[in-house]
N, C-alpha and C positions, 0 to 999 in steps of 0.2 A: 504493500500500500504506500510505497514511497512516492512523494510528489515529484513531478518532472523537473522542477527547479532545485531540488535538494542538492544534487551534486555540484551545481554551479555555485550555490551559496556556500557549500563546504570549501570549495576551491578558493573562493574569495577570502574566507576567514583564514585559511592556511597561508595564503600569500601575505596577508597582513601580519601574521605572526612571524613569518620569515623575515619580513622587512624590519620588524622591531629588533630581531636578533642580528641584523646585518648580514643576512645570508642571501646571495644572489640566486634568484630563482627564474631568471629569464630563459634559461635553457633546460629547465626542469621538465621531466616527463610526467604527464598527468595520467594517472591510472584510475579508471572508473569501473565499478561493478554495480551498475544501476539496477535497483529493484531486486537485489539478491541479499538474502539474510547473511549477517556476519557469522552465523553458526556453521555455514557451509564451507567446506574445504575445496570445493570444486569450482570456485570462482576463478575466472580467467586472469584477472588482474592480480589477485592474491597469489596464484600459482607463479606468475612472473616474478614477484618479489621473492618467493621461496627459492626459485631457481637461481636468482642472482645471489642469494645467500649461500646456496650450495656451491656456487662457483667462487665463493670467497671474495666477492666484489665489495668495495668500500662504498657504502650507501648512506645517504641522508634521507630517511623516510619520515615524512611529515603528514599528519592526518588531523582532521578537525576534532575527532574523538577517538579514543583508543579502541572502542568497539567497532569503528570503521575498519581497523586492521583485522581484528578477530574478536568474537564473543566467546570463544572456547577457552579451555584451561591451558592451552598451549601458547597464549599470547606472550607471556613473560619469557618463555623459552625462546621464541622467535626473536624477540627484542634483544635478549642476551647474545644471541648469535650475531645479530647485526653489530652490536658493540664489540664483540670479540674480534671481528675482522676490521676494526678501526672505523666503524660507521657511527651513526647517530640517529636517535629516534626523538621525534617531537610530536606532542599532542597539544594542539592549540587550546581548545576549550578546557582541557584537564590541567593546563599549566605544567605539563611534564616535559622535561628536557634532560636527556641522559648525560649531558655535559655538566649538569648540576648535581650536587651531592643529595643523597636521599631519594633518588629516582626509583630505586628498587621497591621501596615501601609504597610509593604512589602507584606504580605499575601493578604491584600485587593486589593492592586494595581495589583498583579499578577492574582487574581481572575477576576478583571475587564478586564485585558488585554486578558486573555484566553477566556473569554466570547465573547469579541469583535472580536477575531480572528475567532471564529466559525461563527458569524454573517457575517463577511466580506467574509469568504470562501463560505458561502451559497449564498451570493449575486453574487460572481464571477462565481460560477457554474451556477446559474440561467441565468446570462447575456450570458454566453457561449452557453448554450442550446438554449436561445432565438435567438441568432445569427444564429444557425444552422437551426432553424425553418424558419427564414426569408429568408435564402438561398433557391434557387430553389430545391425542392424535398429533402431538408436536413432532417436528422434524429436525434432526441434527445431521441430515445428509446420509442417513443410514437406510436408504431406500433399496429395494430389490425389484426384480421383474414382477410386474403386476401392480405396482404402486407408482403414484406421482405425488408431487407436492404443489401447493398453491399458497398465495399470500393469505395470511390469517384474517386480515381485516379488509378484504376486498382490494380494490385498486390502491396502490401505494406508489410513491415516487421511485424512480429507477435508482438502483443501488450504484453509488459512485465509486465504490472501492474503499471508502474510509468510514470509520465509525462502525457501530454494530449493524449487522445485517437484519433486514426485516424478517419478522417471525413468519414461519410457514407451517402448514398442517398437511398431514398425509391423507390421501384418499385412494380408494380402489380405482385403478385404471382399467375399465372394462375390456377394451380390446386385447390387453395382455392377460388379464385375469382369466379370460376364456381359455387361453392356451395353457395357463397354469393348471386349471382343472383337467384339461385334456392330458397333460403330462402325468398327473397323478393317476388318472383313470387308465392310461396305457400301462403304466408300471403295475398297477393293481391287477390288470388283465394278464400279466406275465411277460410283458415286453421288457427288454433290457434297456439300460441307460444308453448303451451304444446305438441300439435300434432307434430309440426315441430321438437322439441327436441327428441321426441320418434322415429320419422322417421330417424333422423340422427344417433341416437344410433343403430337403427336396421340395417342401411346400413354401420355401422362401419366407419363413416366419421371421419378423424383425427380432434382432438380438436384444438383450437387456442393455440399457444405456450405460456407458462406461466400460463395457467389455472390450478388451484390446485384442484378443485372439480372433482370428477369422472364422466365422461360422459357429454353429453350435458344436459342442464337444461333450464327452462323457462326464468329465469332472463338473461342468456347469450344471448338467442335469442332476447329478447327485447332490449338489449344493441346494438346488431348488427343492428336491424331494426331502431334504433334511432340515429345511428352514422352518422353525416353529412360528414364524410370522404369519404364514398362511393359515395357521390354526388360531390366530388371534393372540399369541404370546410373543411379545417383543422383548428381546434381551439386548442390552447395549453396554458397552464398556468392558468387553471381555479381555482387552489388551490395553497396555499403556506404552508410551514411547520411552525408551531408555537411550541415553546418550553416553558416549565414552570420552568426551572432552576434546576429541580431535575432529569433530564435525560428523562423525558417523552415528547412526541411530538405528534402532531395531524395535520391533513390536514384541513385547513379552506378555504372557498371560498374567492376569491379576489373581490375587488370592481368592480361593473359593468363597462365594458370598459377597464379594465386593462389586460384582457386576450388578446392573440395574435391570430388573424384569418387571414389566407392566402388562396387564391384561387389556387387550383392545378387541372386544368381541365385534365391534362394528367394522373392523378391518379384516375379519375372517373371510377367506376365499374358499377354502376347502372344508367340506363338512366333516364333522368329528369322526364318523364311522370310517370314511375313506382315509382320513389322516391316520387313524390307528392301524388300519390294515397295511398301509404303506410303510409305516414305521416298524411294524412287526417284521415285514419282509426285509427291510434294511438291516434290522438287528440280526436277523438270521444270517444274512450275508456277512455281516461283521464277525459273527461268531464262527462262521465257517472259514472265512478267508482272512480275517483280520488278525492283528497281533494278539497273542495270549499273554496273561500275566506271567512274568518271569522270563519271557523270551528276550533274547538279545535284540538290540536295535537292528532293524532290517537294513540290509545293504542294497545292492543293485537288484533290479527286478529279475525274477527267474527267467532263465533263457528259454526261448520258445521251444527249442528242441527237447527240453525236459518235460514240458507240459503237453506238447503236440508233436511227438516224434514221427518223422516220416521215414526213418530208417531204423533197423533193429538196434544198432549201436548208438543211435542219436541221443545225445545228452548223457552218455554213460562213461566215455573215455576222457581222462584228464592226464596232463603231463605230470610225471613223477618228479620232475626237477623244479619247475616253477609253479605248478598247480593250475595252469590255464586249461580251459576246456579245449579239447582237440577239435579242429575244424575238418570238415569233410572236403576232400579235394579229388579232382578227376584227372587222371593221366592215362591216356589210351593204353590198353582197353580196360583198365581197372580203376577202382576208387580206393583212396587212402585217407587215413586220419593223421594230421600233422599238427605240431605245436605252432600256433599263430605268433607267439612271442619270438620264436626262433626265425620264422619265415619273414616277418614284417619288420621287427625291431632288432633282431640279432642279439637279444639280451638273454636268450636261453641256449644252453649247450646241446639240448637234445635235438638232434637232426633226424632221428629215426622216424620213418613214416609207416604207420600200421596198415598193412593190407586188409581192407575191410572184409573181404570174403573169407580169408583164412582165420582172422580173429573171431569172426562171428561163428564159424564152424567149431572152433576150439572151445569157445565159451558155452555154446548150446550143448555140445557133446558132453562136456564135464558136468554141467548142471543136470542133464537128463539122468546120468548115472548116479549123481549125488542124491537127487530127490528120491529115486527108487530105492536106494540103499538105506535111507533114513538115518541121519547121524545120531550118535549115542546121547548127545546132550538134549535131544528133542523131548525125550520122555520126562526129564527133570523139568524142562521149561513148561511143558503142558501141565504138570502137577502144580506148579506155582500159579498158573492161570486159573485152574480149578479152585485153588484155595482163595485167590483174590475174588473170584466170582461168588463163592459162598459168603465171604465176609461182606461183600457189597450187598448181597441179599438180606443179611442180618441188619445192616445199617439203614436200609431204606425206610422202614417204619419210623425209626427215631428221627431221621432227617426230615421226613414228611411232617411229623408232629411239630418239630422245631420251626419249620417254615410256616405252618399254619398259625402258630403262636406269634411269630413275627408279623404276619399279615394282619392279625387281629389288633396288634399294638399300633401298626401304621394307620389302620382304618379309624381307630379311636382318636389318634392325634389329628387326623384330617377332620373328623367330626367336631373336635374341639375348636379348630380354626374356623370352621364354618359357623359355629355358634357365636364366635367372637365377631365375625363379619355381620351376622344377623343382628347383633346388638348395636350396630351403628358405627363400626370401626371404619367403614368406608373402604376405599381402595388403598390399603396399606401395602407399601412396597415390600416390607419385611415379611409380612404374612404371605404375600403372593410368591415370593422367592421360596419360602419354606414349603408352601403347598405344592409348587412345581417339583421341588426335590422329593417330597413324600410321594407324589404321584409316580415319579420315576422308580422309586424304591418299591412301590406297590406293584407296578407293572412287572418288575423283575421277579418279585416274590410270586406273582401269579404264574409266570412262565416256569419257575422252578417247581412249584406245586404240581402243575400239569405234567411236567416231565417225570417227577417222582411217582405220581399216581399211575401214569402209563407204564413206568418201569415195574411198579408193584403188581400191575395186572398181568403183564407179560414178561416175567423174569427170564433171564438168559439161561437156557438149558443146553449145556455143552454135551456133545456126543462122547462116547467112550473113546479110549485111547486108540484102539485099533481102527475105528472109523476115521479119526483125525489123521492117523498114519496113512490111510488110503487116500484121504484128501490131499495130503502133501505129495504122495506119489503120483497122483493124477495131474499135478501141475506140469509134469514133463510133457503131457499131451498138449498143453497150451503152447509150450515152447516149440512144438513141431508144426504149429499152424502157420498159415500164410498171411494172417492178419497182422501186418507190421506194427501198428500202434499198440495192439494188445500185448504182443510179445515184448516190445520195447519197454512199455510201462512195467510189465512183470519183472524184467531184468533190473530196472531201476529200484523196484521195491526189494528184490532179493539181494542185490549187490551194492546198492548205494552208488559208490564211485569206484571205478576201475582205474588204477594208476598205471601208466605206461612208462617203463624205463628202458633205456637202450644199453646194450652190452657191446662195447667197442674194443676190439683187440688192439694191443700196443702197435703204434705206427699206422693205424688206419683211421679214417674219418667217420665211417659208418659201420654198423654191426647188425645185430638182430635185436628183437624186442622181447620184453618180459611184461606180462600182465599180472598185476598184484591186486587182490581183492579179498574181502572177507564176506561170508554169508551173514546177512542181517537176520538174527533170530526173530526179532519182533516182526519184521516185514514178512518173513516166511509164515509165521503163525497167523498173522492177520489175513494174509492172502488165502490161507487154507480155510479159515473160519469166516470169511466175509459173507457167506450166505446163511450163517447161523444167526438167528434173531437175537439181538442184544449183546452179541459177542464183541462188537466194535466199541461198545461203551465201557467195557471192562478195562481197568488200568493194568497193562501188562508190565509186570516187574521182572525184568530180565537181568538185573545186575548180578544175580547169584550164579548165572550160567558160566561166568568166567570169561577171560579173553578168548576171542574166537581165533582159530588158526589162520595164518595168512596163506592164501593159496596162490601159487605162482604157475602160470602157464607160459611156456616158451612159444614165441612166434618166430619160427625159423631156428637157426642155430649157427654156430661158427662154421666157416668153410674148412675144407680139408687142409689148406695151407695154414689157416689160423690155428687149427687143432694141433698140427705137427710142429708149429713154430717153437714152442718152449722145449720140446724134445730135441728138435734140431740144434738149438742152442746148447743143450746139455751134451749132445753127441760131439759137437764141434769143440766144446771145452775138454772132452776126453781125447781129442785128436783124431776122430773118425774122419775119413776122407769124404769128399763130396760125392765121389762115385758110389761109395757104399751107402751114404745117406740117401741119394736119389733112388737106389735100388730098394732099400728097406722101406722108405715112405711111399714109394710108387709115384712120387711127384716129378721125378727127373731132376737132373742137376740144376737146370735153370730155375724152375719153380721153387725148389728147395732153397737155393741161394737167395731168391727174392724174399721168401717168407722169413728167412733168417735175418737179412738186413733190415727189413721192415720192423721186425720184432725188437731187435737190438736198438735201432734208432728211437723207437717208441719208448723204451725203458729209460733212455737218456734224457727225455723231456722232463723239465722240472715239475710240470703239473700232472705227471702220470702217477697214479696210485695203484699198486698191485693188490688186487682184491682176491687173489687165489686162495688166501688163508681162510 
């Protein structure tokens, strides 16, 4: 909201101060950052001053007010750097001159004062916006798709950019509200958020005002479906701005209960029954695909080959050196899996490429034999699952009774708040917040009670051990099918990750590969019992099974020359002639000599490690 003449007035005051100090300013460079807050570090003129300081130039920096240089906590540090390189800082209206004694105290005081001004201004803006929210249908710029705002008192003078803004109220914008209802109905009918976004783009539906991305997209649909404003509950002030003293800022969540929640039934767009059904489906999706308590923070999204494999080994092979997922490559007439870190960045030493057809045959052949043999640890694992199932069945009645008691307590508290409102408490923000919180707890308790009652009616009945052993053995039939996605997903459940390592003989650049993996006991049992009702809800405790053995499959092997090379070196050390070595190994003199030289040169390399032991 800076006035256009502000910079001109500041320049006039600064030149007058320089005249009083006898400083020639006829050739001075005038730097202006018009209409930009002094809290921002991205100002072009301010960046030029910082760059000159970094180049250790001797500067005389004069401003009308210290806040014109910077309002952040770094102002004093920048001024000290100017002085360190023989420069000088002058603030006309603050009467600050670094050539005078005591300037440090004045600069520090102004820095503190300017910082406090920003904090105080932010608090005033926040309180003003909060007041508008607490007013009936007041607007603080927190509008979303389906709503618009208009001036509160009818026609008002145009806003000039200075002083307080005219108050506005929110109202339902019917052309957009119709699409909001359509979005909720589509989702309730089973349409996905992705489908809804595509359909809205196909119909050329106008996007919400303020949206920067092109077209409708999935995240926008989910935000609309999860916004309680469409049900008449408006929550504001969930985050506050935090600054670091260097011009950077970020939004951080406020403490629970510090946000403002108001009930606005006149602004409801979606009827309550439809709202509750949509929220139930969203909650089910969050429970199925969202983060669970105690999980580590999620990293990158799951690779598409792990969710929708188009090849049997898709999403299964990983580099044993750097951990990267191997990429599928085509080299006539075969397909291979190679480490992308080695091929593109050269940061991984594993140059081995896994031949797809041979690796697939080796893994499927091993697993077919393994599943039909049934490992010895499986009986012990199944006994643990049966024990856990029985304990769970005993705990269900007690857990159900506890949930019903908690539900009764919540309903009693809600009734107490309703009685208070009925006695004339009006629209209390505190009561509204507590009621919203209790409603959420009540909804969660209802879901838990329904789940426990269903589990009590249909408890998990596990088959006997011999039947489960047959189920496991039958999995090898799935591995022999031609349905690639089904086979690939089964391999991922049974093996998790398959690490690929290369074995390179001394003196050579390439060798053969090793596949390392462990059978996942939990994945094996879950896959065998997936058709047993209630079995998937049992907590499988497999910690007592012990460490699973590492299984190593060789893909290829050393060549005849590589296999004979250590023995050839031993024979040469005993003085055996080349003719005798060629005849004994069957390689001939030339190949035997080549194998010997390559082996000896490889042993001499400083990075070679002999792993024969």
